[in-house]
C-alpha positions as CSV (number, residue, x, y, z in Angstrom):
1,M,75.5,-85.6,-15.9
2,I,73.6,-86.2,-12.7
3,P,75.6,-87.2,-9.8
4,E,74.7,-90.3,-7.9
5,S,76.2,-89.7,-4.6
6,E,77.5,-87.0,-2.3
7,T,80.9,-87.6,-3.2
8,E,80.3,-86.9,-6.8
9,A,78.0,-84.0,-6.0
10,A,81.0,-82.5,-4.1
11,W,83.4,-82.8,-6.8
12,V,81.0,-81.0,-9.4
13,R,80.8,-78.1,-7.1
14,A,84.6,-78.1,-6.5
15,V,85.0,-78.0,-10.4
16,F,82.7,-75.3,-10.7
17,A,84.1,-73.0,-7.9
18,E,87.6,-73.6,-9.5
19,A,86.5,-72.2,-13.0
20,A,84.4,-69.2,-11.4
21,D,87.7,-68.4,-9.8
22,D,89.4,-67.9,-13.3
23,V,86.8,-65.6,-14.4
24,A,87.6,-61.9,-13.9
25,P,84.4,-59.6,-13.7
26,G,84.6,-56.5,-15.9
27,P,83.5,-52.8,-14.8
28,V,80.2,-51.9,-13.9
29,P,78.4,-49.4,-16.2
30,L,77.6,-47.1,-13.7
31,A,77.1,-43.8,-16.2
32,D,74.6,-46.2,-18.4
33,V,72.8,-47.1,-15.3
34,R,72.1,-43.4,-14.3
35,R,71.4,-42.2,-17.9
36,R,68.4,-45.1,-18.1
37,G,67.3,-44.2,-14.4
38,R,66.6,-40.5,-15.4
39,A,65.2,-41.3,-18.6
40,R,62.7,-43.4,-16.8
41,R,62.2,-40.8,-14.3
42,V,61.4,-38.0,-16.8
43,R,58.8,-40.3,-18.9
44,R,57.1,-41.1,-15.6
45,S,56.8,-37.2,-14.7
46,A,55.3,-36.5,-18.0
47,A,52.9,-39.3,-17.9
48,L,51.6,-38.2,-14.3
49,G,51.3,-34.7,-15.5
50,V,48.8,-35.6,-18.5
51,V,46.8,-37.7,-15.9
52,A,46.1,-34.8,-13.7
53,A,45.6,-32.1,-16.4
54,A,42.8,-34.8,-17.8
55,A,41.5,-34.8,-14.1
56,T,41.2,-31.4,-13.7
57,A,39.2,-30.8,-16.9
58,V,37.0,-33.3,-15.8
59,V,36.1,-31.8,-12.7
60,A,35.7,-28.3,-14.3
61,V,33.3,-29.5,-16.8
62,A,31.2,-30.9,-14.6
63,S,31.1,-27.9,-11.9
64,V,29.8,-25.6,-15.1
65,A,27.0,-28.3,-15.7
66,L,25.7,-28.4,-12.0
67,V,26.0,-24.3,-12.3
68,L,23.9,-24.2,-14.9
69,S,20.3,-24.3,-15.3
70,P,18.2,-26.4,-17.7
71,A,17.0,-23.2,-19.2
72,D,20.6,-22.0,-19.6
73,Q,21.9,-25.1,-21.3
74,R,19.3,-25.3,-23.6
75,Q,19.7,-23.8,-27.5
76,P,17.5,-20.7,-28.1
77,S,14.7,-21.8,-30.3
78,V,13.3,-20.0,-32.9
79,A,10.8,-18.3,-30.9
80,D,13.5,-16.9,-28.5
81,R,15.0,-15.0,-31.5
82,P,13.6,-11.4,-32.3
83,G,11.6,-11.6,-35.4
84,P,10.3,-8.5,-37.8
85,S,7.2,-8.2,-35.5
86,D,9.4,-7.1,-32.5
87,T,10.6,-4.0,-34.1
88,S,7.0,-3.0,-35.4
89,P,5.6,0.2,-33.8
90,P,3.1,-0.2,-31.1
91,P,-0.6,0.1,-31.8
92,P,-2.1,3.6,-31.4
93,P,-4.1,4.4,-28.1
94,A,-7.9,3.6,-28.2
95,P,-10.0,6.6,-28.7
96,V,-11.4,8.1,-25.7
97,P,-15.2,8.5,-25.9
98,P,-16.2,12.1,-25.6
99,A,-18.0,12.8,-22.0
100,P,-21.8,12.8,-22.5
101,S,-23.3,16.3,-23.1
102,A,-25.5,17.9,-20.7
103,S,-29.2,17.7,-21.2
104,A,-31.5,20.6,-21.3
105,G,-33.7,18.9,-18.5
106,G,-30.8,19.4,-15.7
107,S,-28.6,16.5,-15.8
108,A,-26.2,15.4,-12.9
109,S,-23.4,16.6,-15.5
110,S,-25.0,19.9,-16.0
111,R,-25.5,21.0,-12.2
112,P,-22.8,22.5,-10.1
113,P,-21.8,20.1,-7.2
114,A,-24.4,18.8,-4.6
115,K,-24.4,20.4,-1.4
116,Q,-25.5,17.5,1.2
117,P,-27.5,18.4,4.0
118,R,-25.8,19.9,7.3
119,S,-27.2,18.7,10.4
120,V,-27.8,21.8,13.0
121,R,-29.0,21.8,16.4
122,P,-32.6,23.0,17.1
123,G,-32.6,27.1,17.4
124,E,-28.8,27.3,16.4
125,R,-28.8,30.2,13.8
126,V,-27.1,29.8,10.7
127,D,-25.2,32.5,9.3
128,A,-26.6,32.9,5.3
129,G,-24.5,35.5,4.1
130,Q,-25.1,39.3,3.2
131,G,-27.0,39.6,6.8
132,W,-29.4,36.9,6.3
133,K,-29.7,34.4,9.3
134,V,-31.7,30.9,9.1
135,W,-32.5,28.2,11.8
136,L,-34.7,25.1,12.3
137,T,-37.0,24.5,15.3
138,E,-39.1,21.3,15.5
139,D,-42.2,23.1,14.0
140,G,-40.5,24.7,11.1
141,K,-38.2,27.2,9.5
142,H,-37.1,30.4,10.8
143,W,-35.1,33.4,9.1
144,S,-34.5,37.2,9.6
145,G,-33.2,39.7,7.0
146,P,-30.6,42.5,7.1
147,D,-32.9,44.7,8.6
148,G,-33.8,42.4,11.4
149,Y,-37.0,41.3,10.8
150,E,-38.0,37.7,11.3
151,N,-40.4,35.2,9.7
152,F,-41.7,31.4,10.1
153,R,-42.7,28.7,7.9
154,S,-44.4,25.9,9.6
155,V,-44.0,22.1,8.8
156,T,-46.8,21.1,11.2
157,D,-49.9,23.5,10.2
158,G,-51.0,21.0,7.7
159,N,-50.1,23.1,4.8
160,L,-47.5,21.0,3.4
161,D,-48.1,17.4,2.6
162,L,-45.5,15.7,4.2
163,S,-46.4,12.1,2.6
164,R,-44.7,12.8,-0.6
165,P,-41.3,15.1,-1.8
166,G,-42.1,18.6,-2.2
167,L,-40.7,22.0,-1.4
168,S,-41.9,25.5,-0.8
169,H,-39.8,28.5,-2.1
170,Q,-39.5,32.1,-0.4
171,S,-37.8,34.9,-2.0
172,Q,-36.8,38.6,-1.2
173,S,-34.9,40.6,-3.8
174,G,-33.1,43.9,-3.6
175,P,-30.9,45.9,-6.1
176,D,-27.9,43.8,-5.2
177,G,-29.6,40.2,-5.5
178,A,-32.0,37.8,-4.3
179,F,-32.4,35.8,-1.1
180,H,-34.1,32.5,-1.8
181,S,-35.2,30.0,0.8
182,G,-37.6,27.4,1.7
183,V,-38.5,24.0,3.1
184,Y,-38.1,20.4,1.6
185,Y,-39.9,17.5,2.8
186,G,-41.4,14.2,2.3
187,T,-38.0,12.4,1.7
188,R,-35.1,11.4,3.5
189,G,-33.2,10.8,0.4
190,A,-32.8,15.0,-0.3
191,A,-29.2,15.5,-1.4
192,E,-29.5,19.0,-3.7
193,V,-32.0,21.8,-4.4
194,E,-31.1,23.6,-7.5
195,I,-32.0,27.3,-8.5
196,A,-32.6,27.8,-12.3
197,D,-33.3,31.2,-13.7
198,A,-34.7,31.9,-17.3
199,S,-31.5,32.5,-18.9
200,G,-30.8,28.7,-17.8
201,E,-28.3,30.1,-14.9
202,K,-28.0,27.4,-12.1
203,T,-27.4,27.7,-8.4
204,A,-27.1,25.0,-6.1
205,A,-28.6,25.6,-2.7
206,T,-27.4,24.9,0.8
207,L,-29.4,22.4,3.1
208,L,-30.1,22.2,6.6
209,E,-31.8,19.5,8.7
210,L,-32.1,18.7,12.1
211,P,-30.6,15.7,13.7
212,G,-32.1,12.2,13.0
213,H,-33.4,13.1,9.4
214,P,-36.7,13.9,10.5
215,G,-37.8,14.0,7.0
216,W,-37.9,17.8,6.1
217,G,-35.3,20.4,6.2
218,V,-34.5,23.9,5.1
219,W,-32.6,25.3,2.0
220,Y,-31.4,28.7,1.0
221,A,-29.6,30.4,-1.4
222,H,-28.2,33.9,-3.0
223,T,-28.7,34.8,-6.9
224,P,-28.2,37.6,-9.0
225,P,-31.7,39.8,-9.2
226,S,-34.1,38.7,-11.7
227,A,-37.3,40.0,-13.4
228,D,-38.5,36.3,-13.5
229,G,-39.2,33.9,-11.1
230,P,-36.5,30.8,-11.1
231,T,-37.4,27.2,-11.1
232,V,-36.5,25.3,-8.1
233,T,-35.8,21.9,-8.5
234,L,-35.4,19.1,-5.4
235,Y,-32.9,15.9,-6.1
236,D,-31.9,12.7,-4.4
237,D,-28.4,11.7,-4.2
238,T,-28.5,10.1,-7.6
239,G,-29.2,13.1,-9.4
240,T,-33.1,12.2,-9.9
241,P,-35.3,15.2,-9.5
242,L,-38.0,14.4,-6.8
243,A,-40.1,17.7,-6.9
244,D,-40.0,21.2,-8.3
245,V,-41.4,24.6,-8.2
246,P,-42.2,26.1,-11.5
247,G,-40.8,29.8,-11.8
248,G,-43.3,32.5,-10.7
249,L,-44.8,30.4,-8.2
250,F,-43.2,31.7,-4.9
251,G,-44.6,30.2,-1.8
252,G,-46.3,27.4,-3.7
253,R,-46.1,23.8,-3.0
254,G,-43.7,21.2,-4.9
255,A,-45.1,18.5,-7.1
256,S,-43.6,15.4,-8.3
257,P,-42.1,15.2,-11.6
258,A,-44.2,13.7,-14.1
259,S,-42.9,10.1,-14.9
């Protein structure tokens, strides 16, 4: 029923108030309220723990992915796995070719190391060993023996053809050995003079030149005593023979070797 006036509404409120005064409220269930509250808090804590653990795992996976390079993340291929060929013995070393044999014609490998010309001052006396001395002047070669005598070989008297490679040979022998010397000329590329006796024994001479490489110089060497005259050969710095004096032609001119 809906009240039609304020008087009726006031009457309704009075009736309900009187009825409410007759109702006695029961006890509040505090223990049940507390139990349900604790259960709700436990469920909330467990759910939050699961969410935190999942978030931590996601962060850890992302960190590993950032650290690993693409090469570290790829799976090993068949080529990465050792195969049977990896354990096979290494191939044997390549054979070393034998050194070329020395030829009978006096190649660079069969001669002693070359003695490059030594530059000396004009008139500088060089001790050639065993009492011998050698010196150069602008006009030629000078030498003296153990007994003090002196000798001279000119390069300006016209007896040497300075227009082509050649050499001269002078020798003095004794019971203890022989002293050989001479003039080489006609080239600025002289690098070695070699003495070879009849048995094939070879001796490299010492070379002397004046400053400026005038195109001639002096050579000297000592050898054991020998009844036969040795062959003397002039070489350039590549080991190519330039001229020679055959055995027995002491004091003779050098001749260019036949091509």
